[in-house]
N, C-alpha and C positions, 0 to 999 in steps of 0.2 A: 504493501498500497503506500504511494508515494506519502512524502512530507508534506502538512499544511503548510499552504503558501501566504507570506506575511507579509504585508502591508509596510512600506519602509516608513520611518517611524518623522514626525513634524522635522524632527532637529536633524536628521541625517547630513551631513557634511554637503555644501554645495559647493561647488569652488567657482565664482564670476573672474572672468580677467577682464580688468578695462583696456577698453579699446585704444591703441594709442598710435593715432592718423599718422602723425610726425616722424615715425619709425617706417612707413611703408616709402615705397618705391614712387607710386604716384604722387601723393604728397611732397614728394620732395621735388619731383620734376615739377608739377604745377608752381612749388613757392618758389623755385629757382630759376623761371625759365616763364613766367606767364608774363612781366614787364616786356621780355624781348619778344615776345611773343604778338603781343599787341602789336607793337613798334610794326614787326612781322607784316603784318595784316594789313596796316594802313599804308606801309613803303608799297608792298606791291598792289592794293585794289584800291587807294586812295581815298580812302573811309576806315573811319575806325567801326569797330565790332559794337552792334547795339549793347547797350545799355543792361539788357536782360540776361546777356552771355556773359557780362562781365561781373553781375551779379550773382550770378552761379559760382567762377569760380571764384569772389572772393566767401560766400558760404560755404563751400566747402574747404578753403582754409581756414575757417572756423568753427567747422562740424567736428563736435566730438570732444574741444581743446579746453581743461578745464577751466582756465583763467576766464572762458568765455560763461561761463555760471555752471552750475552741475546741480544735483540732489544728493543729500546725504542719506542715507539709508541704513539704518539701526537693525538689526535682528533684537527682537524682543525678551527673545531665550538667551542669549550668550551675551549679547550687547555689545558683537561685533559692528564694525561698522567699514562701509562703502562708499566711495563717491562713484557716480554716475555723471559723466560731464553729459549735455544739453547736444541733442541733433538739430539741424539747423532744416532737417524735413523738407528739402529742397526735391525738383522734379529732375533735375540736370545728372550728371555723371558719377557722384558720388555715392559708391559702393554699399560704404552702410544704408544709408538714407535709402537706395533701391532695393537692398533686400528686404529693410524693414517693410517700405509700403507694400512690397509683391511679396509678402508673407500675411501681412494682414490683410490685402482685399484679397486673394485668394482663401482665405479662412471666414470673409462674410462672405464673398459670394457661395462659397459652398454650404456652410451654416444657415443662411438667411436669405439667401436669393434665386437661387438656382436648386429646381428639385432633382429629386433623387430619380433623375431620369437620362438616357444616351444625350451625353452633347458633341457637335458638330463646330468644330473651329474652321472659318476665313477668315484667310490674309489677304489685303487687300494694299499692293501697293502700288503708286503713282511715279509717273514722267517726271524725271531731277527737275524740269521748269516748274509743274503742278507741286512737288513739295516745297519749292523754294516760294511760291505762290502761295501758298496755307500756311505756312511759317511769318512771313509777313504780313496777312492778312485773315488772322487766325477765324474772325466771325464769318469768312466762307467756309470753311470747316463743316459746322451744324448743316448747312444745307446738304453737300456732298453728304454727309452719314446719313441722312434721310432718303434718299437718292438711292445711294447703296443698299439701302435696310429695305429697301422699298422692293426693289430687283431680287434681293432672295428672300424675301418673302417671298414673293410673289410665285417664286421658281419653284420652292419647297410645297405653298398652297397647291401648284398643277402638280405637281410632281403625285401628292396627296390624292388626285383626284377631285380636288373642289376650287369650288368658284371664290376670289378675296371674300368675297361678303360671308360666305359659310364657313369661315377659320380664320385663326389667326396664331403666331406663330409667337417664340418667345426669344430676345437675345439679349447681350451684355455685348457693348464694343469697350475694348481697352483701347486707348490710341498713346502709338509708340512716339517716341520724337526723333531718337537717335540711333543711328547704326553699331553695327556693333565697333567699328572705327572711331566712335563718338560725335561719325558725324552727321548732318543734317539729313535725317530720312524720317520723312512722317509717314508710319502705316499702320495700317489698324486690324485689328483682330478683334474677329466678330467671335463670341459664342452663342449656338442658334440651339435651342433644341432638336434633336433630330426627329423632327415630326410637326406635325399642326395640331 
C-alpha cells in the first residue's frame, strides 16, 4: 500500500531570486549604446526616433532597478524580508515585462474568457508599407481588425453550413508589434473557437 501523500507545509522554504537586469547582456547593450543608436538613426534618416520608442528604452533601463522603487515583503512566520523592484509594465521589448504580461494574459483567457472548447489560431501578417502605416496611425488598426474578424467569421459560418444571421463565432485578437529581431512588425493573432 503506498504511503499517504502529505501536503507541503505553509512554512516550506521557497527561494526567491531577485531579478538583476543590470547584469544581463541586453541591459548592458542598451545602456552603453542607446545614445549612439539615436544619433545613428538621426544621421541615416534625417529624423529622430518617435518619442514612444525612446520612452520604451528609458522604461526598459528603469525596470527592475531597486533605486527606482520597490516593495518590501516580509514572511509572517520567520520575519525574513525581501525587496522586490517595481516593474515598468511596458509593452516593448523588456523580457521580464513581456513574459509577465504573456503569462497573465494566457491565464486570464484560459480561466475566464475562452470556454473549454477547441480553438484555432489564425496569424495575420501585413506588407511592410501597411505595417508602417498602422504603426504611425494606430487608429486605423481597429477598422482593419473588424474587417479581418468579419472575413474569418463569415468563412467559419459558411463552412458550418449556416448563414451569417443564423450563427455567431467567438474570437480574441492579440496584437503583436515587434518581430523576433525587435523590428517593427505589426501582426495579429486571432484565437477563434473552432466552430460556430
